[in-house]
mmCIF file of the N, C-alpha and C atoms, coordinates in Angstrom:
data_MODEL
# 
_entry.id   MODEL 
# 
loop_
_atom_site.group_PDB 
_atom_site.id 
_atom_site.type_symbol 
_atom_site.label_atom_id 
_atom_site.label_alt_id 
_atom_site.label_comp_id 
_atom_site.label_asym_id 
_atom_site.label_entity_id 
_atom_site.label_seq_id 
_atom_site.pdbx_PDB_ins_code 
_atom_site.Cartn_x 
_atom_site.Cartn_y 
_atom_site.Cartn_z 
_atom_site.occupancy 
_atom_site.B_iso_or_equiv 
_atom_site.pdbx_formal_charge 
_atom_site.auth_seq_id 
_atom_site.auth_comp_id 
_atom_site.auth_asym_id 
_atom_site.auth_atom_id 
_atom_site.pdbx_PDB_model_num 
ATOM 1   N N  . MET A 1 1  ? 25.570 135.331 237.971 1.00 0.00 ? 1  MET A N  1 
ATOM 2   C CA . MET A 1 1  ? 26.448 135.894 236.969 1.00 0.00 ? 1  MET A CA 1 
ATOM 3   C C  . MET A 1 1  ? 25.786 137.159 236.406 1.00 0.00 ? 1  MET A C  1 
ATOM 4   N N  . LYS A 1 2  ? 26.555 138.213 236.304 1.00 0.00 ? 2  LYS A N  1 
ATOM 5   C CA . LYS A 1 2  ? 26.064 139.476 235.751 1.00 0.00 ? 2  LYS A CA 1 
ATOM 6   C C  . LYS A 1 2  ? 26.002 139.387 234.228 1.00 0.00 ? 2  LYS A C  1 
ATOM 7   N N  . THR A 1 3  ? 24.902 139.878 233.662 1.00 0.00 ? 3  THR A N  1 
ATOM 8   C CA . THR A 1 3  ? 24.720 139.934 232.211 1.00 0.00 ? 3  THR A CA 1 
ATOM 9   C C  . THR A 1 3  ? 24.423 141.377 231.823 1.00 0.00 ? 3  THR A C  1 
ATOM 10  N N  . THR A 1 4  ? 25.114 141.857 230.803 1.00 0.00 ? 4  THR A N  1 
ATOM 11  C CA . THR A 1 4  ? 24.890 143.206 230.277 1.00 0.00 ? 4  THR A CA 1 
ATOM 12  C C  . THR A 1 4  ? 24.341 143.082 228.869 1.00 0.00 ? 4  THR A C  1 
ATOM 13  N N  . ILE A 1 5  ? 23.275 143.838 228.592 1.00 0.00 ? 5  ILE A N  1 
ATOM 14  C CA . ILE A 1 5  ? 22.702 143.865 227.245 1.00 0.00 ? 5  ILE A CA 1 
ATOM 15  C C  . ILE A 1 5  ? 23.030 145.224 226.643 1.00 0.00 ? 5  ILE A C  1 
ATOM 16  N N  . HIS A 1 6  ? 23.694 145.196 225.520 1.00 0.00 ? 6  HIS A N  1 
ATOM 17  C CA . HIS A 1 6  ? 24.170 146.420 224.860 1.00 0.00 ? 6  HIS A CA 1 
ATOM 18  C C  . HIS A 1 6  ? 23.438 146.592 223.531 1.00 0.00 ? 6  HIS A C  1 
ATOM 19  N N  . VAL A 1 7  ? 22.980 147.812 223.258 1.00 0.00 ? 7  VAL A N  1 
ATOM 20  C CA . VAL A 1 7  ? 22.384 148.155 221.962 1.00 0.00 ? 7  VAL A CA 1 
ATOM 21  C C  . VAL A 1 7  ? 23.441 148.915 221.178 1.00 0.00 ? 7  VAL A C  1 
ATOM 22  N N  . ASN A 1 8  ? 23.850 148.377 220.038 1.00 0.00 ? 8  ASN A N  1 
ATOM 23  C CA . ASN A 1 8  ? 24.927 148.953 219.247 1.00 0.00 ? 8  ASN A CA 1 
ATOM 24  C C  . ASN A 1 8  ? 24.356 149.956 218.230 1.00 0.00 ? 8  ASN A C  1 
ATOM 25  N N  . GLY A 1 9  ? 24.441 151.225 218.559 1.00 0.00 ? 9  GLY A N  1 
ATOM 26  C CA . GLY A 1 9  ? 23.924 152.291 217.697 1.00 0.00 ? 9  GLY A CA 1 
ATOM 27  C C  . GLY A 1 9  ? 24.624 152.367 216.358 1.00 0.00 ? 9  GLY A C  1 
ATOM 28  N N  . HIS A 1 10 ? 25.914 152.013 216.317 1.00 0.00 ? 10 HIS A N  1 
ATOM 29  C CA . HIS A 1 10 ? 26.654 152.039 215.053 1.00 0.00 ? 10 HIS A CA 1 
ATOM 30  C C  . HIS A 1 10 ? 26.064 151.035 214.066 1.00 0.00 ? 10 HIS A C  1 
ATOM 31  N N  . LYS A 1 11 ? 25.691 149.849 214.562 1.00 0.00 ? 11 LYS A N  1 
ATOM 32  C CA . LYS A 1 11 ? 25.109 148.835 213.673 1.00 0.00 ? 11 LYS A CA 1 
ATOM 33  C C  . LYS A 1 11 ? 23.696 149.218 213.250 1.00 0.00 ? 11 LYS A C  1 
ATOM 34  N N  . ILE A 1 12 ? 22.953 149.915 214.110 1.00 0.00 ? 12 ILE A N  1 
ATOM 35  C CA . ILE A 1 12 ? 21.624 150.400 213.726 1.00 0.00 ? 12 ILE A CA 1 
ATOM 36  C C  . ILE A 1 12 ? 21.755 151.365 212.549 1.00 0.00 ? 12 ILE A C  1 
ATOM 37  N N  . ARG A 1 13 ? 22.701 152.310 212.646 1.00 0.00 ? 13 ARG A N  1 
ATOM 38  C CA . ARG A 1 13 ? 22.917 153.269 211.557 1.00 0.00 ? 13 ARG A CA 1 
ATOM 39  C C  . ARG A 1 13 ? 23.406 152.568 210.287 1.00 0.00 ? 13 ARG A C  1 
ATOM 40  N N  . SER A 1 14 ? 24.281 151.589 210.450 1.00 0.00 ? 14 SER A N  1 
ATOM 41  C CA . SER A 1 14 ? 24.785 150.836 209.299 1.00 0.00 ? 14 SER A CA 1 
ATOM 42  C C  . SER A 1 14 ? 23.657 150.064 208.617 1.00 0.00 ? 14 SER A C  1 
ATOM 43  N N  . ASN A 1 15 ? 22.762 149.479 209.403 1.00 0.00 ? 15 ASN A N  1 
ATOM 44  C CA . ASN A 1 15 ? 21.645 148.719 208.841 1.00 0.00 ? 15 ASN A CA 1 
ATOM 45  C C  . ASN A 1 15 ? 20.657 149.618 208.099 1.00 0.00 ? 15 ASN A C  1 
ATOM 46  N N  . LYS A 1 16 ? 20.539 150.886 208.509 1.00 0.00 ? 16 LYS A N  1 
ATOM 47  C CA . LYS A 1 16 ? 19.626 151.815 207.832 1.00 0.00 ? 16 LYS A CA 1 
ATOM 48  C C  . LYS A 1 16 ? 20.037 152.056 206.383 1.00 0.00 ? 16 LYS A C  1 
ATOM 49  N N  . LYS A 1 17 ? 21.322 151.897 206.090 1.00 0.00 ? 17 LYS A N  1 
ATOM 50  C CA . LYS A 1 17 ? 21.838 152.137 204.746 1.00 0.00 ? 17 LYS A CA 1 
ATOM 51  C C  . LYS A 1 17 ? 21.622 150.942 203.819 1.00 0.00 ? 17 LYS A C  1 
ATOM 52  N N  . LYS A 1 18 ? 21.202 149.808 204.367 1.00 0.00 ? 18 LYS A N  1 
ATOM 53  C CA . LYS A 1 18 ? 21.044 148.590 203.575 1.00 0.00 ? 18 LYS A CA 1 
ATOM 54  C C  . LYS A 1 18 ? 19.655 148.523 202.957 1.00 0.00 ? 18 LYS A C  1 
ATOM 55  N N  . SER A 1 19 ? 19.573 147.845 201.820 1.00 0.00 ? 19 SER A N  1 
ATOM 56  C CA . SER A 1 19 ? 18.264 147.625 201.193 1.00 0.00 ? 19 SER A CA 1 
ATOM 57  C C  . SER A 1 19 ? 17.542 146.511 201.956 1.00 0.00 ? 19 SER A C  1 
ATOM 58  N N  . PRO A 1 20 ? 16.214 146.445 201.842 1.00 0.00 ? 20 PRO A N  1 
ATOM 59  C CA . PRO A 1 20 ? 15.463 145.409 202.563 1.00 0.00 ? 20 PRO A CA 1 
ATOM 60  C C  . PRO A 1 20 ? 15.865 143.983 202.199 1.00 0.00 ? 20 PRO A C  1 
ATOM 61  N N  . SER A 1 21 ? 16.483 143.783 201.040 1.00 0.00 ? 21 SER A N  1 
ATOM 62  C CA . SER A 1 21 ? 16.895 142.430 200.641 1.00 0.00 ? 21 SER A CA 1 
ATOM 63  C C  . SER A 1 21 ? 18.236 142.016 201.261 1.00 0.00 ? 21 SER A C  1 
ATOM 64  N N  . GLU A 1 22 ? 19.006 142.984 201.768 1.00 0.00 ? 22 GLU A N  1 
ATOM 65  C CA . GLU A 1 22 ? 20.292 142.663 202.373 1.00 0.00 ? 22 GLU A CA 1 
ATOM 66  C C  . GLU A 1 22 ? 20.099 142.195 203.812 1.00 0.00 ? 22 GLU A C  1 
ATOM 67  N N  . PRO A 1 23 ? 20.910 141.230 204.263 1.00 0.00 ? 23 PRO A N  1 
ATOM 68  C CA . PRO A 1 23 ? 20.788 140.782 205.656 1.00 0.00 ? 23 PRO A CA 1 
ATOM 69  C C  . PRO A 1 23 ? 21.241 141.875 206.630 1.00 0.00 ? 23 PRO A C  1 
ATOM 70  N N  . LEU A 1 24 ? 20.534 141.978 207.747 1.00 0.00 ? 24 LEU A N  1 
ATOM 71  C CA . LEU A 1 24 ? 20.859 142.977 208.763 1.00 0.00 ? 24 LEU A CA 1 
ATOM 72  C C  . LEU A 1 24 ? 21.852 142.409 209.767 1.00 0.00 ? 24 LEU A C  1 
ATOM 73  N N  . GLU A 1 25 ? 22.750 143.268 210.233 1.00 0.00 ? 25 GLU A N  1 
ATOM 74  C CA . GLU A 1 25 ? 23.649 142.866 211.308 1.00 0.00 ? 25 GLU A CA 1 
ATOM 75  C C  . GLU A 1 25 ? 22.868 142.899 212.622 1.00 0.00 ? 25 GLU A C  1 
ATOM 76  N N  . PRO A 1 26 ? 23.106 141.945 213.524 1.00 0.00 ? 26 PRO A N  1 
ATOM 77  C CA . PRO A 1 26 ? 22.438 142.013 214.824 1.00 0.00 ? 26 PRO A CA 1 
ATOM 78  C C  . PRO A 1 26 ? 22.936 143.218 215.609 1.00 0.00 ? 26 PRO A C  1 
ATOM 79  N N  . VAL A 1 27 ? 22.020 143.916 216.262 1.00 0.00 ? 27 VAL A N  1 
ATOM 80  C CA . VAL A 1 27 ? 22.378 145.143 216.983 1.00 0.00 ? 27 VAL A CA 1 
ATOM 81  C C  . VAL A 1 27 ? 22.380 144.955 218.497 1.00 0.00 ? 27 VAL A C  1 
ATOM 82  N N  . LEU A 1 28 ? 21.921 143.810 218.982 1.00 0.00 ? 28 LEU A N  1 
ATOM 83  C CA . LEU A 1 28 ? 21.879 143.556 220.422 1.00 0.00 ? 28 LEU A CA 1 
ATOM 84  C C  . LEU A 1 28 ? 23.000 142.594 220.794 1.00 0.00 ? 28 LEU A C  1 
ATOM 85  N N  . THR A 1 29 ? 23.726 142.923 221.841 1.00 0.00 ? 29 THR A N  1 
ATOM 86  C CA . THR A 1 29 ? 24.793 142.067 222.336 1.00 0.00 ? 29 THR A CA 1 
ATOM 87  C C  . THR A 1 29 ? 24.499 141.724 223.785 1.00 0.00 ? 29 THR A C  1 
ATOM 88  N N  . VAL A 1 30 ? 24.514 140.421 224.099 1.00 0.00 ? 30 VAL A N  1 
ATOM 89  C CA . VAL A 1 30 ? 24.350 139.948 225.472 1.00 0.00 ? 30 VAL A CA 1 
ATOM 90  C C  . VAL A 1 30 ? 25.739 139.533 225.940 1.00 0.00 ? 30 VAL A C  1 
ATOM 91  N N  . LYS A 1 31 ? 26.252 140.267 226.941 1.00 0.00 ? 31 LYS A N  1 
ATOM 92  C CA . LYS A 1 31 ? 27.629 140.081 227.379 1.00 0.00 ? 31 LYS A CA 1 
ATOM 93  C C  . LYS A 1 31 ? 27.674 139.501 228.791 1.00 0.00 ? 31 LYS A C  1 
ATOM 94  N N  . THR A 1 32 ? 28.515 138.479 228.974 1.00 0.00 ? 32 THR A N  1 
ATOM 95  C CA . THR A 1 32 ? 28.860 137.970 230.294 1.00 0.00 ? 32 THR A CA 1 
ATOM 96  C C  . THR A 1 32 ? 30.383 137.970 230.379 1.00 0.00 ? 32 THR A C  1 
ATOM 97  N N  . TYR A 1 33 ? 30.907 137.547 231.512 1.00 0.00 ? 33 TYR A N  1 
ATOM 98  C CA . TYR A 1 33 ? 32.367 137.558 231.646 1.00 0.00 ? 33 TYR A CA 1 
ATOM 99  C C  . TYR A 1 33 ? 33.030 136.530 230.734 1.00 0.00 ? 33 TYR A C  1 
ATOM 100 N N  . LYS A 1 34 ? 32.244 135.578 230.200 1.00 0.00 ? 34 LYS A N  1 
ATOM 101 C CA . LYS A 1 34 ? 32.872 134.567 229.366 1.00 0.00 ? 34 LYS A CA 1 
ATOM 102 C C  . LYS A 1 34 ? 32.392 134.517 227.915 1.00 0.00 ? 34 LYS A C  1 
ATOM 103 N N  . SER A 1 35 ? 31.388 135.307 227.539 1.00 0.00 ? 35 SER A N  1 
ATOM 104 C CA . SER A 1 35 ? 30.934 135.235 226.143 1.00 0.00 ? 35 SER A CA 1 
ATOM 105 C C  . SER A 1 35 ? 30.181 136.491 225.723 1.00 0.00 ? 35 SER A C  1 
ATOM 106 N N  . ASN A 1 36 ? 30.081 136.663 224.409 1.00 0.00 ? 36 ASN A N  1 
ATOM 107 C CA . ASN A 1 36 ? 29.231 137.672 223.775 1.00 0.00 ? 36 ASN A CA 1 
ATOM 108 C C  . ASN A 1 36 ? 28.321 136.932 222.812 1.00 0.00 ? 36 ASN A C  1 
ATOM 109 N N  . GLN A 1 37 ? 27.009 137.205 222.901 1.00 0.00 ? 37 GLN A N  1 
ATOM 110 C CA . GLN A 1 37 ? 26.052 136.630 221.965 1.00 0.00 ? 37 GLN A CA 1 
ATOM 111 C C  . GLN A 1 37 ? 25.330 137.783 221.287 1.00 0.00 ? 37 GLN A C  1 
ATOM 112 N N  . TYR A 1 38 ? 25.012 137.612 219.997 1.00 0.00 ? 38 TYR A N  1 
ATOM 113 C CA . TYR A 1 38 ? 24.440 138.688 219.202 1.00 0.00 ? 38 TYR A CA 1 
ATOM 114 C C  . TYR A 1 38 ? 23.074 138.268 218.666 1.00 0.00 ? 38 TYR A C  1 
ATOM 115 N N  . GLY A 1 39 ? 22.150 139.243 218.555 1.00 0.00 ? 39 GLY A N  1 
ATOM 116 C CA . GLY A 1 39 ? 20.836 138.908 218.022 1.00 0.00 ? 39 GLY A CA 1 
ATOM 117 C C  . GLY A 1 39 ? 19.999 140.133 217.708 1.00 0.00 ? 39 GLY A C  1 
ATOM 118 N N  . HIS A 1 40 ? 18.805 139.872 217.156 1.00 0.00 ? 40 HIS A N  1 
ATOM 119 C CA . HIS A 1 40 ? 17.828 140.910 216.839 1.00 0.00 ? 40 HIS A CA 1 
ATOM 120 C C  . HIS A 1 40 ? 16.769 141.018 217.931 1.00 0.00 ? 40 HIS A C  1 
ATOM 121 N N  . GLN A 1 41 ? 16.651 139.969 218.766 1.00 0.00 ? 41 GLN A N  1 
ATOM 122 C CA . GLN A 1 41 ? 15.739 139.979 219.906 1.00 0.00 ? 41 GLN A CA 1 
ATOM 123 C C  . GLN A 1 41 ? 16.439 139.321 221.081 1.00 0.00 ? 41 GLN A C  1 
ATOM 124 N N  . VAL A 1 42 ? 16.110 139.780 222.282 1.00 0.00 ? 42 VAL A N  1 
ATOM 125 C CA . VAL A 1 42 ? 16.645 139.199 223.513 1.00 0.00 ? 42 VAL A CA 1 
ATOM 126 C C  . VAL A 1 42 ? 15.466 138.990 224.452 1.00 0.00 ? 42 VAL A C  1 
ATOM 127 N N  . ILE A 1 43 ? 15.361 137.789 225.009 1.00 0.00 ? 43 ILE A N  1 
ATOM 128 C CA . ILE A 1 43 ? 14.323 137.505 225.993 1.00 0.00 ? 43 ILE A CA 1 
ATOM 129 C C  . ILE A 1 43 ? 14.965 137.502 227.375 1.00 0.00 ? 43 ILE A C  1 
ATOM 130 N N  . ILE A 1 44 ? 14.342 138.211 228.299 1.00 0.00 ? 44 ILE A N  1 
ATOM 131 C CA . ILE A 1 44 ? 14.796 138.250 229.696 1.00 0.00 ? 44 ILE A CA 1 
ATOM 132 C C  . ILE A 1 44 ? 13.797 137.430 230.496 1.00 0.00 ? 44 ILE A C  1 
ATOM 133 N N  . TYR A 1 45 ? 14.299 136.411 231.202 1.00 0.00 ? 45 TYR A N  1 
ATOM 134 C CA . TYR A 1 45 ? 13.435 135.532 231.975 1.00 0.00 ? 45 TYR A CA 1 
ATOM 135 C C  . TYR A 1 45 ? 13.421 135.938 233.444 1.00 0.00 ? 45 TYR A C  1 
ATOM 136 N N  . GLY A 1 46 ? 12.279 135.756 234.081 1.00 0.00 ? 46 GLY A N  1 
ATOM 137 C CA . GLY A 1 46 ? 12.142 136.008 235.509 1.00 0.00 ? 46 GLY A CA 1 
ATOM 138 C C  . GLY A 1 46 ? 12.609 134.809 236.312 1.00 0.00 ? 46 GLY A C  1 
ATOM 139 N N  . GLN A 1 47 ? 12.568 134.919 237.630 1.00 0.00 ? 47 GLN A N  1 
ATOM 140 C CA . GLN A 1 47 ? 12.997 133.823 238.498 1.00 0.00 ? 47 GLN A CA 1 
ATOM 141 C C  . GLN A 1 47 ? 12.109 132.596 238.354 1.00 0.00 ? 47 GLN A C  1 
ATOM 142 N N  . ASP A 1 48 ? 10.876 132.789 237.871 1.00 0.00 ? 48 ASP A N  1 
ATOM 143 C CA . ASP A 1 48 ? 9.957  131.672 237.669 1.00 0.00 ? 48 ASP A CA 1 
ATOM 144 C C  . ASP A 1 48 ? 10.205 130.936 236.351 1.00 0.00 ? 48 ASP A C  1 
ATOM 145 N N  . GLY A 1 49 ? 11.174 131.410 235.569 1.00 0.00 ? 49 GLY A N  1 
ATOM 146 C CA . GLY A 1 49 ? 11.500 130.776 234.296 1.00 0.00 ? 49 GLY A CA 1 
ATOM 147 C C  . GLY A 1 49 ? 10.639 131.234 233.142 1.00 0.00 ? 49 GLY A C  1 
ATOM 148 N N  . LEU A 1 50 ? 9.692  132.140 233.408 1.00 0.00 ? 50 LEU A N  1 
ATOM 149 C CA . LEU A 1 50 ? 8.830  132.661 232.353 1.00 0.00 ? 50 LEU A CA 1 
ATOM 150 C C  . LEU A 1 50 ? 9.403  133.960 231.794 1.00 0.00 ? 50 LEU A C  1 
ATOM 151 N N  . GLU A 1 51 ? 8.991  134.314 230.591 1.00 0.00 ? 51 GLU A N  1 
ATOM 152 C CA . GLU A 1 51 ? 9.475  135.541 229.959 1.00 0.00 ? 51 GLU A CA 1 
ATOM 153 C C  . GLU A 1 51 ? 9.031  136.754 230.763 1.00 0.00 ? 51 GLU A C  1 
ATOM 154 N N  . ALA A 1 52 ? 9.994  137.564 231.179 1.00 0.00 ? 52 ALA A N  1 
ATOM 155 C CA . ALA A 1 52 ? 9.700  138.786 231.942 1.00 0.00 ? 52 ALA A CA 1 
ATOM 156 C C  . ALA A 1 52 ? 9.687  140.000 231.029 1.00 0.00 ? 52 ALA A C  1 
ATOM 157 N N  . ALA A 1 53 ? 10.559 140.009 230.027 1.00 0.00 ? 53 ALA A N  1 
ATOM 158 C CA . ALA A 1 53 ? 10.643 141.135 229.094 1.00 0.00 ? 53 ALA A CA 1 
ATOM 159 C C  . ALA A 1 53 ? 11.352 140.665 227.835 1.00 0.00 ? 53 ALA A C  1 
ATOM 160 N N  . ARG A 1 54 ? 11.178 141.457 226.785 1.00 0.00 ? 54 ARG A N  1 
ATOM 161 C CA . ARG A 1 54 ? 11.807 141.147 225.503 1.00 0.00 ? 54 ARG A CA 1 
ATOM 162 C C  . ARG A 1 54 ? 12.309 142.449 224.899 1.00 0.00 ? 54 ARG A C  1 
ATOM 163 N N  . ILE A 1 55 ? 13.537 142.436 224.398 1.00 0.00 ? 55 ILE A N  1 
ATOM 164 C CA . ILE A 1 55 ? 14.088 143.570 223.660 1.00 0.00 ? 55 ILE A CA 1 
ATOM 165 C C  . ILE A 1 55 ? 13.969 143.221 222.181 1.00 0.00 ? 55 ILE A C  1 
ATOM 166 N N  . VAL A 1 56 ? 13.391 144.132 221.411 1.00 0.00 ? 56 VAL A N  1 
ATOM 167 C CA . VAL A 1 56 ? 13.066 143.863 220.012 1.00 0.00 ? 56 VAL A CA 1 
ATOM 168 C C  . VAL A 1 56 ? 13.767 144.883 219.117 1.00 0.00 ? 56 VAL A C  1 
ATOM 169 N N  . TYR A 1 57 ? 14.387 144.408 218.049 1.00 0.00 ? 57 TYR A N  1 
ATOM 170 C CA . TYR A 1 57 ? 14.935 145.267 216.993 1.00 0.00 ? 57 TYR A CA 1 
ATOM 171 C C  . TYR A 1 57 ? 14.191 144.909 215.716 1.00 0.00 ? 57 TYR A C  1 
ATOM 172 N N  . ARG A 1 58 ? 13.403 145.850 215.195 1.00 0.00 ? 58 ARG A N  1 
ATOM 173 C CA . ARG A 1 58 ? 12.599 145.599 214.011 1.00 0.00 ? 58 ARG A CA 1 
ATOM 174 C C  . ARG A 1 58 ? 12.614 146.844 213.125 1.00 0.00 ? 58 ARG A C  1 
ATOM 175 N N  . PRO A 1 59 ? 13.678 147.050 212.337 1.00 0.00 ? 59 PRO A N  1 
ATOM 176 C CA . PRO A 1 59 ? 13.809 148.279 211.550 1.00 0.00 ? 59 PRO A CA 1 
ATOM 177 C C  . PRO A 1 59 ? 12.819 148.385 210.390 1.00 0.00 ? 59 PRO A C  1 
ATOM 178 N N  . HIS A 1 60 ? 12.358 147.256 209.865 1.00 0.00 ? 60 HIS A N  1 
ATOM 179 C CA . HIS A 1 60 ? 11.437 147.318 208.721 1.00 0.00 ? 60 HIS A CA 1 
ATOM 180 C C  . HIS A 1 60 ? 9.976  147.349 209.159 1.00 0.00 ? 60 HIS A C  1 
ATOM 181 N N  . ASP A 1 61 ? 9.739  147.253 210.466 1.00 0.00 ? 61 ASP A N  1 
ATOM 182 C CA . ASP A 1 61 ? 8.390  147.341 211.028 1.00 0.00 ? 61 ASP A CA 1 
ATOM 183 C C  . ASP A 1 61 ? 8.470  148.074 212.370 1.00 0.00 ? 61 ASP A C  1 
ATOM 184 N N  . PRO A 1 62 ? 8.861  149.364 212.348 1.00 0.00 ? 62 PRO A N  1 
ATOM 185 C CA . PRO A 1 62 ? 9.048  150.106 213.604 1.00 0.00 ? 62 PRO A CA 1 
ATOM 186 C C  . PRO A 1 62 ? 7.717  150.405 214.289 1.00 0.00 ? 62 PRO A C  1 
ATOM 187 N N  . LEU A 1 63 ? 7.806  150.863 215.533 1.00 0.00 ? 63 LEU A N  1 
ATOM 188 C CA . LEU A 1 63 ? 6.618  151.315 216.239 1.00 0.00 ? 63 LEU A CA 1 
ATOM 189 C C  . LEU A 1 63 ? 6.075  152.574 215.564 1.00 0.00 ? 63 LEU A C  1 
ATOM 190 N N  . SER A 1 64 ? 4.856  152.946 215.886 1.00 0.00 ? 64 SER A N  1 
ATOM 191 C CA . SER A 1 64 ? 4.242  154.130 215.253 1.00 0.00 ? 64 SER A CA 1 
ATOM 192 C C  . SER A 1 64 ? 5.027  155.409 215.542 1.00 0.00 ? 64 SER A C  1 
ATOM 193 N N  . CYS A 1 65 ? 5.774  155.440 216.654 1.00 0.00 ? 65 CYS A N  1 
ATOM 194 C CA . CYS A 1 65 ? 6.581  156.618 216.987 1.00 0.00 ? 65 CYS A CA 1 
ATOM 195 C C  . CYS A 1 65 ? 7.896  156.642 216.205 1.00 0.00 ? 65 CYS A C  1 
ATOM 196 N N  . GLY A 1 66 ? 8.206  155.551 215.495 1.00 0.00 ? 66 GLY A N  1 
ATOM 197 C CA . GLY A 1 66 ? 9.430  155.486 214.699 1.00 0.00 ? 66 GLY A CA 1 
ATOM 198 C C  . GLY A 1 66 ? 10.548 154.694 215.343 1.00 0.00 ? 66 GLY A C  1 
ATOM 199 N N  . ALA A 1 67 ? 10.341 154.208 216.570 1.00 0.00 ? 67 ALA A N  1 
ATOM 200 C CA . ALA A 1 67 ? 11.391 153.452 217.264 1.00 0.00 ? 67 ALA A CA 1 
ATOM 201 C C  . ALA A 1 67 ? 11.678 152.137 216.547 1.00 0.00 ? 67 ALA A C  1 
ATOM 202 N N  . HIS A 1 68 ? 12.964 151.802 216.420 1.00 0.00 ? 68 HIS A N  1 
ATOM 203 C CA . HIS A 1 68 ? 13.391 150.554 215.804 1.00 0.00 ? 68 HIS A CA 1 
ATOM 204 C C  . HIS A 1 68 ? 13.785 149.527 216.849 1.00 0.00 ? 68 HIS A C  1 
ATOM 205 N N  . VAL A 1 69 ? 14.120 149.985 218.072 1.00 0.00 ? 69 VAL A N  1 
ATOM 206 C CA . VAL A 1 69 ? 14.483 149.101 219.178 1.00 0.00 ? 69 VAL A CA 1 
ATOM 207 C C  . VAL A 1 69 ? 13.625 149.481 220.373 1.00 0.00 ? 69 VAL A C  1 
ATOM 208 N N  . TRP A 1 70 ? 13.027 148.480 221.031 1.00 0.00 ? 70 TRP A N  1 
ATOM 209 C CA . TRP A 1 70 ? 12.210 148.765 222.207 1.00 0.00 ? 70 TRP A CA 1 
ATOM 210 C C  . TRP A 1 70 ? 12.173 147.545 223.124 1.00 0.00 ? 70 TRP A C  1 
ATOM 211 N N  . ILE A 1 71 ? 11.683 147.757 224.343 1.00 0.00 ? 71 ILE A N  1 
ATOM 212 C CA . ILE A 1 71 ? 11.530 146.691 225.329 1.00 0.00 ? 71 ILE A CA 1 
ATOM 213 C C  . ILE A 1 71 ? 10.045 146.480 225.560 1.00 0.00 ? 71 ILE A C  1 
ATOM 214 N N  . GLU A 1 72 ? 9.618  145.218 225.521 1.00 0.00 ? 72 GLU A N  1 
ATOM 215 C CA . GLU A 1 72 ? 8.232  144.863 225.780 1.00 0.00 ? 72 GLU A CA 1 
ATOM 216 C C  . GLU A 1 72 ? 8.158  144.027 227.054 1.00 0.00 ? 72 GLU A C  1 
ATOM 217 N N  . SER A 1 73 ? 7.172  144.284 227.891 1.00 0.00 ? 73 SER A N  1 
ATOM 218 C CA . SER A 1 73 ? 6.965  143.485 229.095 1.00 0.00 ? 73 SER A CA 1 
ATOM 219 C C  . SER A 1 73 ? 5.499  143.532 229.484 1.00 0.00 ? 73 SER A C  1 
ATOM 220 N N  . HIS A 1 74 ? 5.005  142.420 230.004 1.00 0.00 ? 74 HIS A N  1 
ATOM 221 C CA . HIS A 1 74 ? 3.652  142.363 230.540 1.00 0.00 ? 74 HIS A CA 1 
ATOM 222 C C  . HIS A 1 74 ? 3.690  142.442 232.066 1.00 0.00 ? 74 HIS A C  1 
ATOM 223 N N  . ASN A 1 75 ? 4.866  142.642 232.627 1.00 0.00 ? 75 ASN A N  1 
ATOM 224 C CA . ASN A 1 75 ? 5.047  142.726 234.075 1.00 0.00 ? 75 ASN A CA 1 
ATOM 225 C C  . ASN A 1 75 ? 4.996  144.170 234.549 1.00 0.00 ? 75 ASN A C  1 
ATOM 226 N N  . LEU A 1 76 ? 4.925  144.325 235.848 1.00 0.00 ? 76 LEU A N  1 
ATOM 227 C CA . LEU A 1 76 ? 4.985  145.650 236.465 1.00 0.00 ? 76 LEU A CA 1 
ATOM 228 C C  . LEU A 1 76 ? 6.349  146.267 236.179 1.00 0.00 ? 76 LEU A C  1 
ATOM 229 N N  . VAL A 1 77 ? 6.359  147.526 235.774 1.00 0.00 ? 77 VAL A N  1 
ATOM 230 C CA . VAL A 1 77 ? 7.592  148.241 235.461 1.00 0.00 ? 77 VAL A CA 1 
ATOM 231 C C  . VAL A 1 77 ? 7.641  149.498 236.308 1.00 0.00 ? 77 VAL A C  1 
ATOM 232 N N  . GLU A 1 78 ? 8.801  149.744 236.921 1.00 0.00 ? 78 GLU A N  1 
ATOM 233 C CA . GLU A 1 78 ? 8.973  150.912 237.787 1.00 0.00 ? 78 GLU A CA 1 
ATOM 234 C C  . GLU A 1 78 ? 10.034 151.824 237.173 1.00 0.00 ? 78 GLU A C  1 
ATOM 235 N N  . THR A 1 79 ? 9.784  153.125 237.167 1.00 0.00 ? 79 THR A N  1 
ATOM 236 C CA . THR A 1 79 ? 10.737 154.111 236.677 1.00 0.00 ? 79 THR A CA 1 
ATOM 237 C C  . THR A 1 79 ? 11.509 154.679 237.858 1.00 0.00 ? 79 THR A C  1 
ATOM 238 N N  . LEU A 1 80 ? 12.825 154.678 237.760 1.00 0.00 ? 80 LEU A N  1 
ATOM 239 C CA . LEU A 1 80 ? 13.694 155.185 238.819 1.00 0.00 ? 80 LEU A CA 1 
ATOM 240 C C  . LEU A 1 80 ? 14.419 156.439 238.366 1.00 0.00 ? 80 LEU A C  1 
ATOM 241 N N  . ASP A 1 81 ? 14.905 157.206 239.309 1.00 0.00 ? 81 ASP A N  1 
ATOM 242 C CA . ASP A 1 81 ? 15.735 158.384 239.021 1.00 0.00 ? 81 ASP A CA 1 
ATOM 243 C C  . ASP A 1 81 ? 15.042 159.415 238.133 1.00 0.00 ? 81 ASP A C  1 
ATOM 244 N N  . THR A 1 82 ? 13.735 159.566 238.302 1.00 0.00 ? 82 THR A N  1 
ATOM 245 C CA . THR A 1 82 ? 12.997 160.567 237.558 1.00 0.00 ? 82 THR A CA 1 
ATOM 246 C C  . THR A 1 82 ? 13.147 161.906 238.281 1.00 0.00 ? 82 THR A C  1 
ATOM 247 N N  . PRO A 1 83 ? 13.587 162.955 237.598 1.00 0.00 ? 83 PRO A N  1 
ATOM 248 C CA . PRO A 1 83 ? 13.749 164.247 238.272 1.00 0.00 ? 83 PRO A CA 1 
ATOM 249 C C  . PRO A 1 83 ? 12.394 164.801 238.734 1.00 0.00 ? 83 PRO A C  1 
ATOM 250 N N  . ALA A 1 84 ? 12.423 165.478 239.865 1.00 0.00 ? 84 ALA A N  1 
ATOM 251 C CA . ALA A 1 84 ? 11.192 166.082 240.394 1.00 0.00 ? 84 ALA A CA 1 
ATOM 252 C C  . ALA A 1 84 ? 10.767 167.249 239.510 1.00 0.00 ? 84 ALA A C  1 
ATOM 253 N N  . ILE A 1 85 ? 9.475  167.422 239.369 1.00 0.00 ? 85 ILE A N  1 
ATOM 254 C CA . ILE A 1 85 ? 8.943  168.531 238.545 1.00 0.00 ? 85 ILE A CA 1 
ATOM 255 C C  . ILE A 1 85 ? 8.450  169.628 239.444 1.00 0.00 ? 85 ILE A C  1 
# 
């Protein structure tokens, strides 16, 4: 079954306007042909059943570069479609 993970930029901008005491709307949507699930983190599992990667939304504790949403993985990662220099 195909799964699509969507990052909702509109909800990220909406959450920026909220005070730290207000609850944040989930910005990640995991979509299949039969359901939508929403969250602040998504774990992607490998064929071995172990965690392969994680998508993280952490607006009150961003990365040093300022990113609020990022993907973490301890596995080998390959970059595709990089233009030649």
